[in-house]
N, C-alpha and C positions, 0 to 999 in steps of 0.2 A: 847827799843833802838836798833838800827840796825849797825851792822858796815859791810863795803863792802869791799871784797878782790879782786883784780883787777885779779887773777887767776881765770878760770873758774873751774867749779866743776868737770869739766872732762878736757881732755887735749885740747891744742889751735886748734882751726878751721884751717884745712888744705884742701885747695881744688886746683884743677888744673888748672882750667880758670874760669874767672867770666862768670856768667851767668844769666843775669837780668831776663829772661824769668822765669828761675826756682825760682829767688829769688820772684817773684811775687806770685808763689805758696806756697812759704814758709811763705808767709803773713797770711795765713789761721791758722798758729798756733802762730802768735804774736798779730794780732788784730782780730781773727775770733772767732767764738761761741766757737769752741772746744780747742782754743789756751791757751798757758800757763798763759797768764795775767787773763783770766777767771778763770782758775783753782787757781791760786795763792789766787786772793781776794776771791773766795768763800770760799776755806778750811779757810781762814784767820777769815772771818766774821762769820763764822759757829762756830770756837772755842770760840767764846764769849757768844755763847747760851749753852756751854757744862758744867755741873756741875762735871762729872766724870774728876777729875785730868789727868787720862793717856789718854784718847781718847781727851781730850783738847790738851795736849802736843803732841800727835801724829799729830792733825790736823795742829797745828801752824809748826811742824817739816817740814811736806810734803807741806804746804804753801811756806815756805822759800825755799825747794827745787825746787818747780815749779817756784819761782822768779830767781833761778838760770837757770832754763831750758830756762827762757824767754830771759835770757842775751845770752844763748847759740844759740837760734834761732835768736836773733838780729843779734849776730856776724856773723852767716851765710849768712843772708842777705847782711850784711855790706860787707862781702867778695865777694858775689856774683854781687854787683852793683859798687864797686869802681873800679879804674884804667880801666874804659870802655870807648871807644871811643864814640862819638856822635851816630854812627851806631847801635852798640852794645846796648846802652842804649835805643834807639827807638823800640827794639826788645820787650821791655815791655814800653807801652804809659804811663802806672802809674808812673814808675821811671822816665821816661823822663820828665813827668811835675812836679812831688813831690820832685825828687832829690833822691839821694843815701841813702842808709840805712833803716832800719826799720820804719814803720809807724804806726800808731793807725788804721789800714786798714786791711781787710780780702783781699782774692787773687782779688776779684772782684772790690774791691774800696770801699766797704762799711765801714763806721766808727765803731769802736768798740762801743758797747754799754751796760751798766751795766744790761739791759734787758738779757744778757746772763747767769748771775749768778742766780744760783738757790739755794737757801736757804730759810729755813722756819722755825726754832725755835726749832725744835724736832730731837734729835741727831740720831733716828733711820730714820726717813724720810730724813734727810741731808745725812746720810752715804750711803743709797741706791741711792739718787741722785748722789753721787760721783762715785758710782760703773758704773752708766750710763755714767758720764762724760767722765771717764777714757775709757770707750770703745769708745765712740766717738773719743776721741784723739787718741787712738791707730789706730782706722780707718783711720784717715787722715794721721797717720804716714806712714801707710802701703802703701798709694796712693803716698806719696811722696818718699818713698823710691823706687817706682816701675819707678818713673820719675827722680832719682837723677842722676846729669850728670856725677859724678866723685866718686871714692872710698872713699874719705875723707867725702865728704858730706853723702855718704849713711852710712858710719861707724858711725858718729854723730847722724844721725837719728834713726840708729836700736838701738843705746844706749837710746835715749830718748823714744822710743817704749818700750824697755824694762822697763824703769822705771815705765810706765804707768801700766804695769803689776805688778809690785811690789806693786803699790800703790792700786791697785785693791785688792790684796790680803790682803793688812793690813787693809782695809774697810771693807772687807770681815769677817776676823778674830775680829776686833771690834764688829762688829755686833755679831758674834757667842758669845762674852764674855759677851753680853747682853741678849743671848738668843732668838735673834731676827733674825737671819740669814734667817731662813725658816718660822718665822710665819709672817702671813700677818696682823696680829691685833696688831697696837701700841699705838692705841689712848685710850681716856676715855670714849667714849660713846659706848655701847653694840650694836653690830649688831642685825638686826631683824632675823625673822624666814627664810628669803631667802638665807642667808650668803651661804648656801651649794648647791644653785641651779646654774644648767648649763643649759642654754635654746639654743637649737638647731635652730639657727636663720639663718642659712646659707646652707640649703638643696637644692638639685638640684634634687631630686627624685631617686638619686642613693644612694648606700650604704653610710652612713656618717659615717665620721672619729671618731673614739674612742681613747682614750687614757689617761694616768694618770689624764690629766687636767678636763675629765669630766666624771671620772668614780667612782664607789663606793671603798672605803667606806667615801671618801672625799666628793663627789658629788651626788646630785639626779640629773639624767640626764632626761632633758623633751625633749623628742623627737618630740613632736606636741605641741609647746606651745599654737596656734591658739584654739585647743580643749581641753587644759589641763584644769582640774578643778581650779577653783580659791582657 
């Protein structure tokens, strides 16, 4: 059961002047791959796969918050497209043709698709996918903040970006509670003997870069894979 309260999760949207061109950019977080609709549906569906009651509750709480963020982005888009004359509207051909307010489109006019949703029925796999999803959303918000046309819009976007960071921390803590934050193995099939091998496949004849990702004790470094013994 859902109840909708007309008050936004954060204060009302306040902008200085409508900017349809910026509203078109905002569509990326409404109907785009990294947008709030994608996140809300992804986390909500994932929750049905989870047996751990605490993690299931967390996923549903965050999913509902993402729906509230979708509403905030939609209100921003509405504010930046209404009360504009025809000349202003044509600064964004998308809104000139589709009308004011949000649409299930990204900033380039491509329709939202369920293919954006990343869920796979395993809690560890899904939580890791969610960390990546939050990172993508945060990057998009950083770009939007860079081009925000007024202080009110920027303040709202900074809040939304902040919550992406909060959700990332929650997902990381959930993985940590399962002992899987840094453990790459989470399936049922045991890996073979190559699991700790690092193949040096991008050499240019100069000194190759080494780091914890290809060094002992966690990895066996194969400097010359072509001549290495099978």
